[in-house]
Residue frames relative to the residue before (quaternion, step in Angstrom):
aa qw qx qy qz dx dy dz
M 1.0000 0.0000 0.0000 0.0000 0.00 0.00 0.00
I 0.8251 0.1105 -0.0728 0.5493 3.62 0.12 -1.14
G 0.7667 -0.2188 0.1896 0.5730 3.54 0.96 -0.98
S 0.3766 -0.7177 0.5568 0.1816 3.50 -1.37 0.15
D 0.3615 -0.7240 0.5288 0.2561 3.62 -1.05 0.56
E 0.4662 0.6743 -0.4394 0.3674 3.54 1.25 0.40
G 0.8187 0.2532 -0.1444 0.4948 3.69 -0.97 0.72
E 0.6872 -0.4793 0.3786 0.3932 3.51 -1.37 0.01
I 0.0604 -0.8417 0.5364 0.0127 3.61 -0.66 1.16
G 0.6851 -0.4584 0.2897 0.4865 3.58 1.23 -0.03
P 0.7727 -0.4126 0.2494 0.4130 3.57 -1.31 -0.28
R 0.7089 0.4138 -0.2766 0.4998 3.65 1.24 -0.12
D 0.5048 -0.6245 0.5084 0.3111 3.47 -1.22 0.61
P 0.5493 -0.5721 0.4491 0.4114 3.66 -1.15 0.49
M 0.0829 -0.7723 0.6296 0.0147 3.46 -1.25 0.78
P 0.4011 -0.7335 0.4760 0.2728 3.63 -0.67 0.82
S 0.2692 -0.7636 0.5644 0.1609 3.66 -1.06 0.58
F 0.2827 -0.6841 0.6341 0.2237 3.41 -1.59 0.02
L 0.0119 -0.8298 0.5573 -0.0276 3.46 -0.53 1.15
H 0.1511 -0.7793 0.6017 0.0882 3.49 -1.02 0.73
L 0.0906 -0.8171 0.5646 -0.0724 3.55 -0.60 1.34
Y 0.2682 -0.7105 0.6335 0.1481 3.55 -1.18 0.91
V 0.0231 0.8162 -0.5759 0.0398 3.52 -0.72 0.89
D 0.6505 -0.5171 0.3720 0.4137 3.66 -1.23 0.29
D 0.8149 0.0692 0.0215 0.5750 3.63 0.92 -0.86
A 0.2707 -0.7940 0.5209 0.1582 3.59 -0.15 1.28
D 0.6530 0.5553 -0.3199 0.4036 3.55 0.93 -0.80
A 0.6843 0.4536 -0.2632 0.5067 3.58 0.96 -1.03
T 0.6453 0.4859 -0.3545 0.4710 3.72 0.95 -0.64
Y 0.6234 0.4960 -0.3622 0.4839 3.66 0.88 -0.76
Q 0.6646 0.4847 -0.3498 0.4483 3.75 0.72 -0.75
R 0.6333 0.5631 -0.2924 0.4432 3.55 1.11 -0.87
A 0.6548 0.5052 -0.2839 0.4851 3.47 1.10 -0.91
L 0.6338 0.5134 -0.3310 0.4744 3.68 1.03 -0.66
R 0.6343 0.5325 -0.3036 0.4712 3.45 0.97 -0.76
A 0.6823 0.4723 -0.2499 0.4989 3.59 1.13 -0.73
G 0.6421 -0.5568 0.3067 0.4285 3.63 1.25 0.07
A 0.4342 0.6806 -0.4828 0.3392 3.56 1.12 0.31
E 0.3958 -0.6965 0.5512 0.2333 3.60 -1.28 0.55
S 0.3987 -0.6979 0.5163 0.2957 3.68 -0.79 0.77
L 0.1431 -0.7590 0.6301 0.0798 3.46 -1.14 0.86
E 0.7794 0.0037 0.0102 0.6264 3.55 1.23 -0.60
E 0.3438 -0.7271 0.5374 0.2535 3.62 -0.67 0.87
P 0.6041 -0.5425 0.3573 0.4617 3.67 -1.11 0.50
C 0.0529 0.7575 -0.6465 0.0742 3.51 -1.24 0.89
D 0.4539 -0.6357 0.5416 0.3108 3.53 -1.29 0.39
V 0.1479 -0.7918 0.5889 0.0668 3.57 -0.86 0.93
P 0.6939 -0.5836 0.2617 0.3308 3.58 -1.06 0.75
Y 0.6737 0.4572 -0.3156 0.4873 3.64 1.19 -0.36
G 0.7314 -0.5222 0.2502 0.3602 3.61 1.03 0.57
D 0.5998 0.5547 -0.3629 0.4482 3.52 1.31 0.17
R 0.2513 -0.6636 0.6585 0.2508 3.52 -1.27 0.27
R 0.0059 -0.8608 0.4992 -0.0994 3.64 -0.57 1.21
A 0.0431 -0.7601 0.6484 -0.0033 3.44 -1.21 0.78
M 0.1063 -0.7910 0.5940 0.1005 3.59 -1.21 0.29
V 0.0942 -0.7640 0.6382 -0.0144 3.52 -1.13 1.07
K 0.2533 -0.6883 0.6467 0.2097 3.51 -1.55 0.22
D 0.3477 -0.7487 0.5287 0.1976 3.49 -0.79 1.03
P 0.6848 -0.5355 0.2928 0.3982 3.57 -1.21 0.37
C 0.6448 0.5173 -0.3075 0.4712 3.55 1.38 -0.18
G 0.5963 -0.6204 0.3099 0.4044 3.53 1.47 0.13
N 0.5188 0.6296 -0.4362 0.3797 3.57 1.25 0.19
D 0.3107 -0.7440 0.5610 0.1877 3.58 -1.04 0.78
W 0.1707 -0.7781 0.6034 0.0360 3.54 -0.95 1.05
Q 0.1382 -0.7372 0.6579 0.0678 3.57 -0.84 0.92
I 0.0961 -0.8359 0.5401 -0.0209 3.53 -0.32 1.28
A 0.0741 0.8363 -0.5347 0.0960 3.70 -0.48 1.10
T 0.1795 -0.6907 0.6909 0.1152 3.46 -1.48 0.51
H 0.2872 -0.7344 0.5774 0.2119 3.59 -0.80 0.92
K 0.2789 -0.8036 0.5209 0.0718 3.45 -0.78 1.24
G 0.6866 -0.3985 0.2527 0.5531 3.54 1.27 -0.45
V 0.6232 -0.5465 0.4246 0.3643 3.49 -1.39 0.13
V 0.3085 -0.7429 0.5702 0.1666 3.52 -0.90 0.87
L 0.1231 -0.7928 0.5925 0.0732 3.62 -0.75 0.93
E 0.2826 -0.7505 0.5662 0.1905 3.49 -0.91 0.86
N 0.4630 -0.6964 0.4795 0.2659 3.54 -1.11 0.71
């Protein structure tokens, strides 16, 4: 996904990353990531600040937070 720990990579050791991505459809992107070998960390859910969000870990150890902004949430 982002990188691999196989072979020569240079002067630094591999280090996992945390990435936050806005996509058109968080549910579909989450399912696609699982089919590509990602591990589920959080199933898609609606969060109070107006996003639909999910989290996965790719085979290289990177965490991906996948979100779709659904709209602004107004408090009464």
